[in-house]
Every structure is written in structure tokens, then in C-alpha cells.
RODO-2510 file (C-alpha; in nm, 4 decimals, decimal comma):
residues 283
     n   res          X          Y          Z
     1     x     1,2141    -0,8564     3,1501
     2     x     0,8573    -0,9506     3,0796
     3     x     0,8850    -1,0407     2,7032
     4     x     0,9280    -1,4070     2,6292
     5     x     1,1892    -1,4204     2,3463
     6     x     1,1455    -1,7941     2,3392
     7     x     0,8271    -1,7585     2,1426
     8     x     1,0212    -1,6285     1,8347
     9     x     0,9675    -1,8734     1,5386
    10     x     0,7276    -2,0893     1,7264
    11     x     0,3894    -2,0992     1,5588
    12     x     0,0944    -2,0371     1,7657
    13     x    -0,2130    -2,2884     1,7358
    14     x    -0,4387    -2,1753     1,4616
    15     x    -0,7217    -1,9590     1,5864
    16     x    -1,0689    -1,9084     1,4265
    17     x    -1,1764    -1,5566     1,3509
    18     x    -1,5225    -1,4634     1,2307
    19     x    -1,7002    -1,1540     1,1258
    20     x    -2,0489    -1,0489     1,0420
    21     x    -2,1966    -0,8035     0,7916
    22     x    -2,2461    -0,5526     1,0789
    23     x    -1,8732    -0,5830     1,1941
    24     x    -1,7701    -0,4869     0,8407
    25     x    -2,0185    -0,1978     0,8255
    26     x    -1,9107    -0,0691     1,1613
    27     x    -1,5396    -0,0771     1,0659
    28     x    -1,6150     0,1096     0,7479
    29     x    -1,7995     0,3826     0,9364
    30     x    -1,5078     0,3907     1,1936
    31     x    -1,2553     0,4777     0,9205
    32     x    -1,4729     0,7495     0,7667
    33     x    -1,6476     0,5579     0,4781
    34     x    -1,9744     0,7369     0,3584
    35     x    -1,8544     1,0748     0,4748
    36     x    -1,6847     1,2009     0,1637
    37     x    -1,8793     1,3080    -0,1372
    38     x    -1,5899     1,2509    -0,3764
    39     x    -1,6171     0,8687    -0,3298
    40     x    -1,8984     0,6295    -0,3946
    41     x    -1,8945     0,4214    -0,0687
    42     x    -2,2534     0,3183    -0,0235
    43     x    -2,1647    -0,0520    -0,0779
    44     x    -1,9248    -0,0413     0,2298
    45     x    -2,1638     0,1213     0,4667
    46     x    -2,5000    -0,0493     0,3735
    47     x    -2,6138    -0,4075     0,3202
    48     x    -2,9521    -0,3474     0,1462
    49     x    -2,9001    -0,0761    -0,1052
    50     x    -3,0692    -0,1561    -0,4411
    51     x    -2,8152    -0,2700    -0,6966
    52     x    -2,5299    -0,2209    -0,4472
    53     x    -2,4294    -0,5543    -0,2754
    54     x    -2,2303    -0,4979     0,0381
    55     x    -1,8458    -0,4948    -0,0044
    56     x    -1,5781    -0,4831     0,2641
    57     x    -1,3026    -0,2392     0,2900
    58     x    -0,9687    -0,4234     0,2487
    59     x    -0,8160    -0,2699     0,5573
    60     x    -1,0811    -0,4551     0,7485
    61     x    -0,8237    -0,7430     0,7775
    62     x    -0,6387    -0,5498     1,0463
    63     x    -0,9350    -0,6345     1,2961
    64     x    -0,8651    -1,0119     1,2184
    65     x    -0,4833    -0,9900     1,2680
    66     x    -0,2800    -1,0648     1,5666
    67     x    -0,1194    -0,7516     1,7169
    68     x     0,1563    -0,6979     1,9782
    69     x    -0,0743    -0,7440     2,2795
    70     x    -0,1062    -1,1267     2,3067
    71     x    -0,0308    -1,2708     2,6551
    72     x     0,1973    -1,5379     2,4996
    73     x     0,4378    -1,2605     2,4425
    74     x     0,4814    -1,1866     2,8019
    75     x     0,3315    -0,9937     3,0912
    76     x     0,3730    -0,6341     3,0090
    77     x     0,0973    -0,3651     3,0303
    78     x    -0,1161    -0,2341     2,7441
    79     x     0,0103     0,1129     2,8281
    80     x     0,3713    -0,0107     2,7280
    81     x     0,2640    -0,0967     2,3694
    82     x     0,2840     0,1546     2,0868
    83     x     0,1954     0,0453     1,7271
    84     x     0,5074     0,1040     1,5122
    85     x     0,3979    -0,0356     1,1673
    86     x     0,1393    -0,2359     0,9790
    87     x     0,1486    -0,4274     0,6430
    88     x    -0,1420    -0,6054     0,4868
    89     x    -0,1575    -0,8200     0,1703
    90     x    -0,4862    -0,9285     0,0248
    91     x    -0,5156    -1,2424    -0,1941
    92     x    -0,8899    -1,1924    -0,2477
    93     x    -1,1574    -0,9574    -0,1559
    94     x    -1,3223    -1,0403     0,1792
    95     x    -1,6878    -1,1341     0,1753
    96     x    -1,9371    -0,9405     0,3974
    97     x    -1,9475    -1,2103     0,6571
    98     x    -1,7275    -1,5081     0,7001
    99     x    -1,4535    -1,6962     0,8944
   100     x    -1,0816    -1,7680     0,8632
   101     x    -0,8159    -1,9465     1,0589
   102     x    -0,5376    -1,7216     1,1838
   103     x    -0,1823    -1,8636     1,1907
   104     x     0,0454    -1,6465     1,3779
   105     x     0,4147    -1,6434     1,4532
   106     x     0,6428    -1,3987     1,6100
   107     x     0,8993    -1,3318     1,3504
   108     x     1,1271    -1,1271     1,5669
   109     x     1,1691    -0,9691     1,9107
   110     x     1,4527    -0,7110     1,8695
   111     x     1,6499    -0,5350     2,1511
   112     x     1,6481    -0,1578     2,0899
   113     x     1,8207    -0,0694     2,4095
   114     x     1,5598     0,0811     2,6493
   115     x     1,2681    -0,0653     2,4426
   116     x     1,1980    -0,3719     2,2327
   117     x     1,0434    -0,4374     1,8897
   118     x     0,7914    -0,7218     1,8304
   119     x     0,7042    -0,8408     1,4857
   120     x     0,4067    -1,0690     1,4377
   121     x     0,3030    -1,2225     1,1093
   122     x    -0,0543    -1,3568     1,0709
   123     x    -0,1759    -1,5634     0,7840
   124     x    -0,5521    -1,5668     0,7435
   125     x    -0,6643    -1,8954     0,5705
   126     x    -0,9837    -2,0209     0,4301
   127     x    -1,0902    -2,2750     0,6968
   128     x    -1,2150    -2,5189     0,4219
   129     x    -0,9362    -2,5133     0,1860
   130     x    -0,6387    -2,3754     0,3795
   131     x    -0,5701    -2,1138     0,0955
   132     x    -0,4299    -1,7776     0,2142
   133     x    -0,6849    -1,5070     0,2126
   134     x    -0,4573    -1,2285     0,3605
   135     x    -0,1301    -1,1888     0,5313
   136     x    -0,0612    -0,9133     0,7884
   137     x     0,2636    -0,8149     0,9633
   138     x     0,2188    -0,6005     1,2691
   139     x     0,5235    -0,4130     1,4347
   140     x     0,4918    -0,3030     1,7843
   141     x     0,7177    -0,1055     2,0208
   142     x     0,7199    -0,2326     2,3728
   143     x     0,8363     0,0364     2,6075
   144     x     1,0939    -0,0500     2,8744
   145     x     1,1370    -0,4152     2,7629
   146     x     1,4737    -0,3767     2,5921
   147     x     1,8142    -0,4362     2,7342
   148     x     1,7909    -0,8137     2,7331
   149     x     2,1014    -0,8715     2,5145
   150     x     1,9221    -0,9700     2,1999
   151     x     1,9964    -0,8438     1,8442
   152     x     1,8929    -0,5076     1,7076
   153     x     1,7879    -0,6510     1,3812
   154     x     1,8920    -0,5484     1,0294
   155     x     1,8968    -0,1949     0,9194
   156     x     1,5702    -0,0826     0,7417
   157     x     1,5529    -0,1288     0,3720
   158     x     1,6316     0,2090     0,1990
   159     x     1,3188     0,3988     0,1329
   160     x     1,3452     0,7406    -0,0351
   161     x     1,0672     0,9540    -0,1795
   162     x     1,1200     1,0677    -0,5463
   163     x     1,2771     1,4130    -0,5706
   164     x     0,9632     1,5670    -0,7333
   165     x     0,6162     1,6863    -0,6373
   166     x     0,3636     1,4272    -0,5489
   167     x     0,1651     1,2824    -0,8458
   168     x    -0,1422     1,3185    -0,6207
   169     x    -0,2278     1,4893    -0,2909
   170     x    -0,5453     1,3453    -0,1271
   171     x    -0,6866     1,5427     0,1654
   172     x    -0,8948     1,3150     0,3995
   173     x    -1,0830     1,4424     0,6851
   174     x    -1,1211     1,2792     1,0194
   175     x    -1,4116     1,3630     1,2597
   176     x    -1,4002     1,4661     1,6240
   177     x    -1,5982     1,1471     1,7456
   178     x    -1,4116     0,9084     1,5017
   179     x    -1,1906     0,7362     1,7745
   180     x    -1,5076     0,6823     1,9748
   181     x    -1,6630     0,4998     1,6841
   182     x    -1,3601     0,3155     1,5694
   183     x    -1,2973     0,1711     1,9145
   184     x    -1,6094    -0,0373     1,8680
   185     x    -1,4203    -0,2483     1,6155
   186     x    -1,2140    -0,3925     1,8981
   187     x    -0,9401    -0,1529     2,0280
   188     x    -1,0767    -0,0231     2,3573
   189     x    -0,7510     0,1291     2,4807
   190     x    -0,8636     0,4336     2,6790
   191     x    -0,5747     0,6416     2,5399
   192     x    -0,8148     0,6885     2,2426
   193     x    -1,1207     0,7863     2,4445
   194     x    -1,0441     0,8906     2,7981
   195     x    -0,8891     1,2423     2,8605
   196     x    -0,7299     1,1195     3,1862
   197     x    -0,5552     0,8154     3,0125
   198     x    -0,4343     1,0522     2,7347
   199     x    -0,2945     1,3050     2,9785
   200     x    -0,1113     1,0269     3,1709
   201     x     0,0556     0,9222     2,8420
   202     x     0,1560     1,2918     2,7743
   203     x    -0,1106     1,3938     2,5200
   204     x    -0,3431     1,6989     2,5593
   205     x    -0,6402     1,4974     2,4566
   206     x    -0,7160     1,1442     2,3204
   207     x    -0,5439     1,0472     1,9939
   208     x    -0,6839     0,8626     1,6973
   209     x    -0,6009     0,4891     1,6762
   210     x    -0,3038     0,4399     1,4410
   211     x    -0,4914     0,1680     1,2623
   212     x    -0,7861     0,4100     1,2107
   213     x    -0,5437     0,6449     1,0419
   214     x    -0,4263     0,3401     0,8386
   215     x    -0,7786     0,2876     0,7338
   216     x    -0,8470     0,6427     0,6282
   217     x    -0,5239     0,6342     0,4141
   218     x    -0,6303     0,2936     0,2743
   219     x    -0,9645     0,4380     0,1571
   220     x    -0,7734     0,7092    -0,0182
   221     x    -0,5497     0,4658    -0,2052
   222     x    -0,8351     0,2303    -0,2760
   223     x    -1,0298     0,4995    -0,4636
   224     x    -0,7411     0,6748    -0,6225
   225     x    -0,5613     0,3734    -0,7505
   226     x    -0,7954     0,0644    -0,7513
   227     x    -1,1074     0,2403    -0,8756
   228     x    -1,2803     0,1700    -0,5543
   229     x    -1,2700    -0,2119    -0,6235
   230     x    -1,1569    -0,4138    -0,3172
   231     x    -1,0688    -0,7045    -0,5510
   232     x    -0,7872    -0,4857    -0,6939
   233     x    -0,6300    -0,3892    -0,3637
   234     x    -0,3108    -0,5807    -0,3183
   235     x    -0,0518    -0,4634    -0,0614
   236     x    -0,0152    -0,1717     0,1776
   237     x     0,2405    -0,1070     0,4426
   238     x     0,3233     0,1958     0,6608
   239     x     0,5371     0,3013     0,9633
   240     x     0,3497     0,4999     1,2236
   241     x     0,5529     0,8102     1,3270
   242     x     0,3215     1,0513     1,5000
   243     x    -0,0296     1,0662     1,6413
   244     x    -0,3306     1,2117     1,4817
   245     x    -0,5985     1,3990     1,6902
   246     x    -0,9661     1,3282     1,6059
   247     x    -1,0937     1,6073     1,3830
   248     x    -0,7478     1,6638     1,2003
   249     x    -0,7242     1,6377     0,8320
   250     x    -0,4788     1,3943     0,6698
   251     x    -0,3000     1,4864     0,3671
   252     x    -0,1940     1,1646     0,1735
   253     x     0,0867     1,2540    -0,0710
   254     x     0,1449     0,9857    -0,3359
   255     x     0,4193     0,9149    -0,5815
   256     x     0,3828     0,6544    -0,8562
   257     x     0,6737     0,4149    -0,9078
   258     x     0,7506     0,1278    -1,1258
   259     x     0,6153    -0,1259    -0,8596
   260     x     0,3240     0,0634    -0,7422
   261     x     0,3114     0,3782    -0,5340
   262     x     0,4955     0,5290    -0,2358
   263     x     0,3057     0,7554     0,0035
   264     x     0,3373     0,9715     0,3166
   265     x     0,0487     1,1107     0,5299
   266     x     0,0775     1,4307     0,7202
   267     x    -0,1539     1,5965     0,9803
   268     x    -0,0597     1,9658     0,9886
   269     x     0,3176     1,9906     0,9660
   270     x     0,3809     1,6427     1,1043
   271     x     0,4398     1,3206     0,9057
   272     x     0,2077     1,0612     1,0760
   273     x     0,2459     0,7726     0,8306
   274     x     0,5831     0,7231     0,6722
   275     x     0,7585     0,4642     0,4465
   276     x     0,4266     0,3986     0,2836
   277     x     0,3884     0,1428     0,0067
   278     x     0,0934     0,0370    -0,1938
   279     x     0,0395    -0,2011    -0,4885
   280     x    -0,2545    -0,3400    -0,6826
   281     x    -0,3202    -0,7116    -0,6559
   282     x    -0,1807    -0,9186    -0,9360
   283     x    -0,4427    -1,0730    -1,1711
***
């Protein structure tokens, strides 16, 4: 047992996180911004366009969040970790460059038999006022680290798609080199770039980062339901259920509900993002 279950509920010391204009631009390109003629995304991919001050994609906050790879959780290998879910909630639009303090706590480490689930919550705060800027919740599956006698956790909340056709279906393309570009935003796991590492993990070729798929879907929802305005983007959450290969199209199917929207994303005949929720930010 390499996971340290004693860290649950114990806040980690606040950590500074900074980003530059170039970091935000690189992330936007990595999730496909600027490649789709349906959307006006020049402000997300340039910093010097006339009358277009730079803006930051809301999903950029995932690059500032704590994920399930921190050594404080234990001594497991990177190859043991699969991203299982991601939630983000924005309290304000991010500036093109800035800094935050990241307050992270392991909310839960769950025993799923052979494997374990780690849930990390990170609150990103304004370093001057302490006000929350964003909150993220990352869920990771750690292979082979279960069986330690811990609780399995509560059953997932009921989530059911409406029994009707989607209110919108948004086809979003990915590019064959997209994982090679997205990795420059911080996730250098060779599973996404090296055919040898991908084959060792049982894949015929490198797979797209789950958080890149998340960012592509976030762009679709931003433009379809927030008018392309990052200030209106509130909350988004998904469960990762299958990999996407670079170059595959995503079909994001969306249903409007009383509290926002529910969505699924498919690549071919496979659901790759499930239990999707999205809501606009309250005024």
C-alpha cells in the first residue's frame, strides 16, 4: 500500500501558482481554439489584435489545479494513475496573466477493491484578498492501490439524461498533433506522445489527454451557452469514461435542464465524457 490515507482532510500548505499571457495562449491552442470557423476565438489565441484584448478560456484553471499525482499522496507510479473525473467552478474570469494561491485538500481516498479513488479539491484564491477565484475537484483512479480496508464511499448521485433527442449536438474536431501541443501546458505523460508507452498501456497509439478532451468540450459549451463570454462560464463537471485518439471528432450532445445543461461527448460509438453538467455563473 503506497497511498497515504492519513492525508485525507489535512489541508496542504498554500502554494503559489502563476501564469503568463503566453501560458494562456498556448493552452487555448492546445485545446483547439482558433481552429473552428464557427467561433470567434481570436481573443483567446492572440494578445495584440486590434480591438480584441486577450481573454482566457475558463478551462485553463485545470492547469493551476492539484491533480492526483502529488508525492504527498504516496509513492505510486505515474503509470498507475488514470484521470476519472474533473469539476471546475469559476467565480470570476481569469486575467491574461496573474497569480493565485492554491489551497488543496484530499477530500477522500476510497477503497474500490483492486484500485483506489483519490479526490482532491483545490481552491484558487486571490493572493491579495484571499477571495476564491475558482474551485476545482479532481478525481483519479490509482491502479493497484485498493484493498486497504477503507470505505468505498457513497453511491454516485443519480444522473439520467432526458428521454428525448438532444437540444443541441456540437461536433468538435481534434487534430492529429493536438496531444503534442497540449502536453506543453504541463502534462508530459508519455502515454500521450510516445507510441512505446501507449503500447505498454494497451493502446494502439498515443491517446489524447483527458483534460484536453475536457477543454474541447468546454469550448463548445462556452460558445453555445455563454455567448463566448468567459465571465458567464460558471460550473462544469464530467466523468472520463474512454480515451480519445488525436484526430477523432467529438460529438457533444447537450440537453437543457432547469438548472443548466447536461451533456455527453462521444468519439465514434464510444461515450468518452459522461455525467456532464454545465451551468452559467450567477450574476
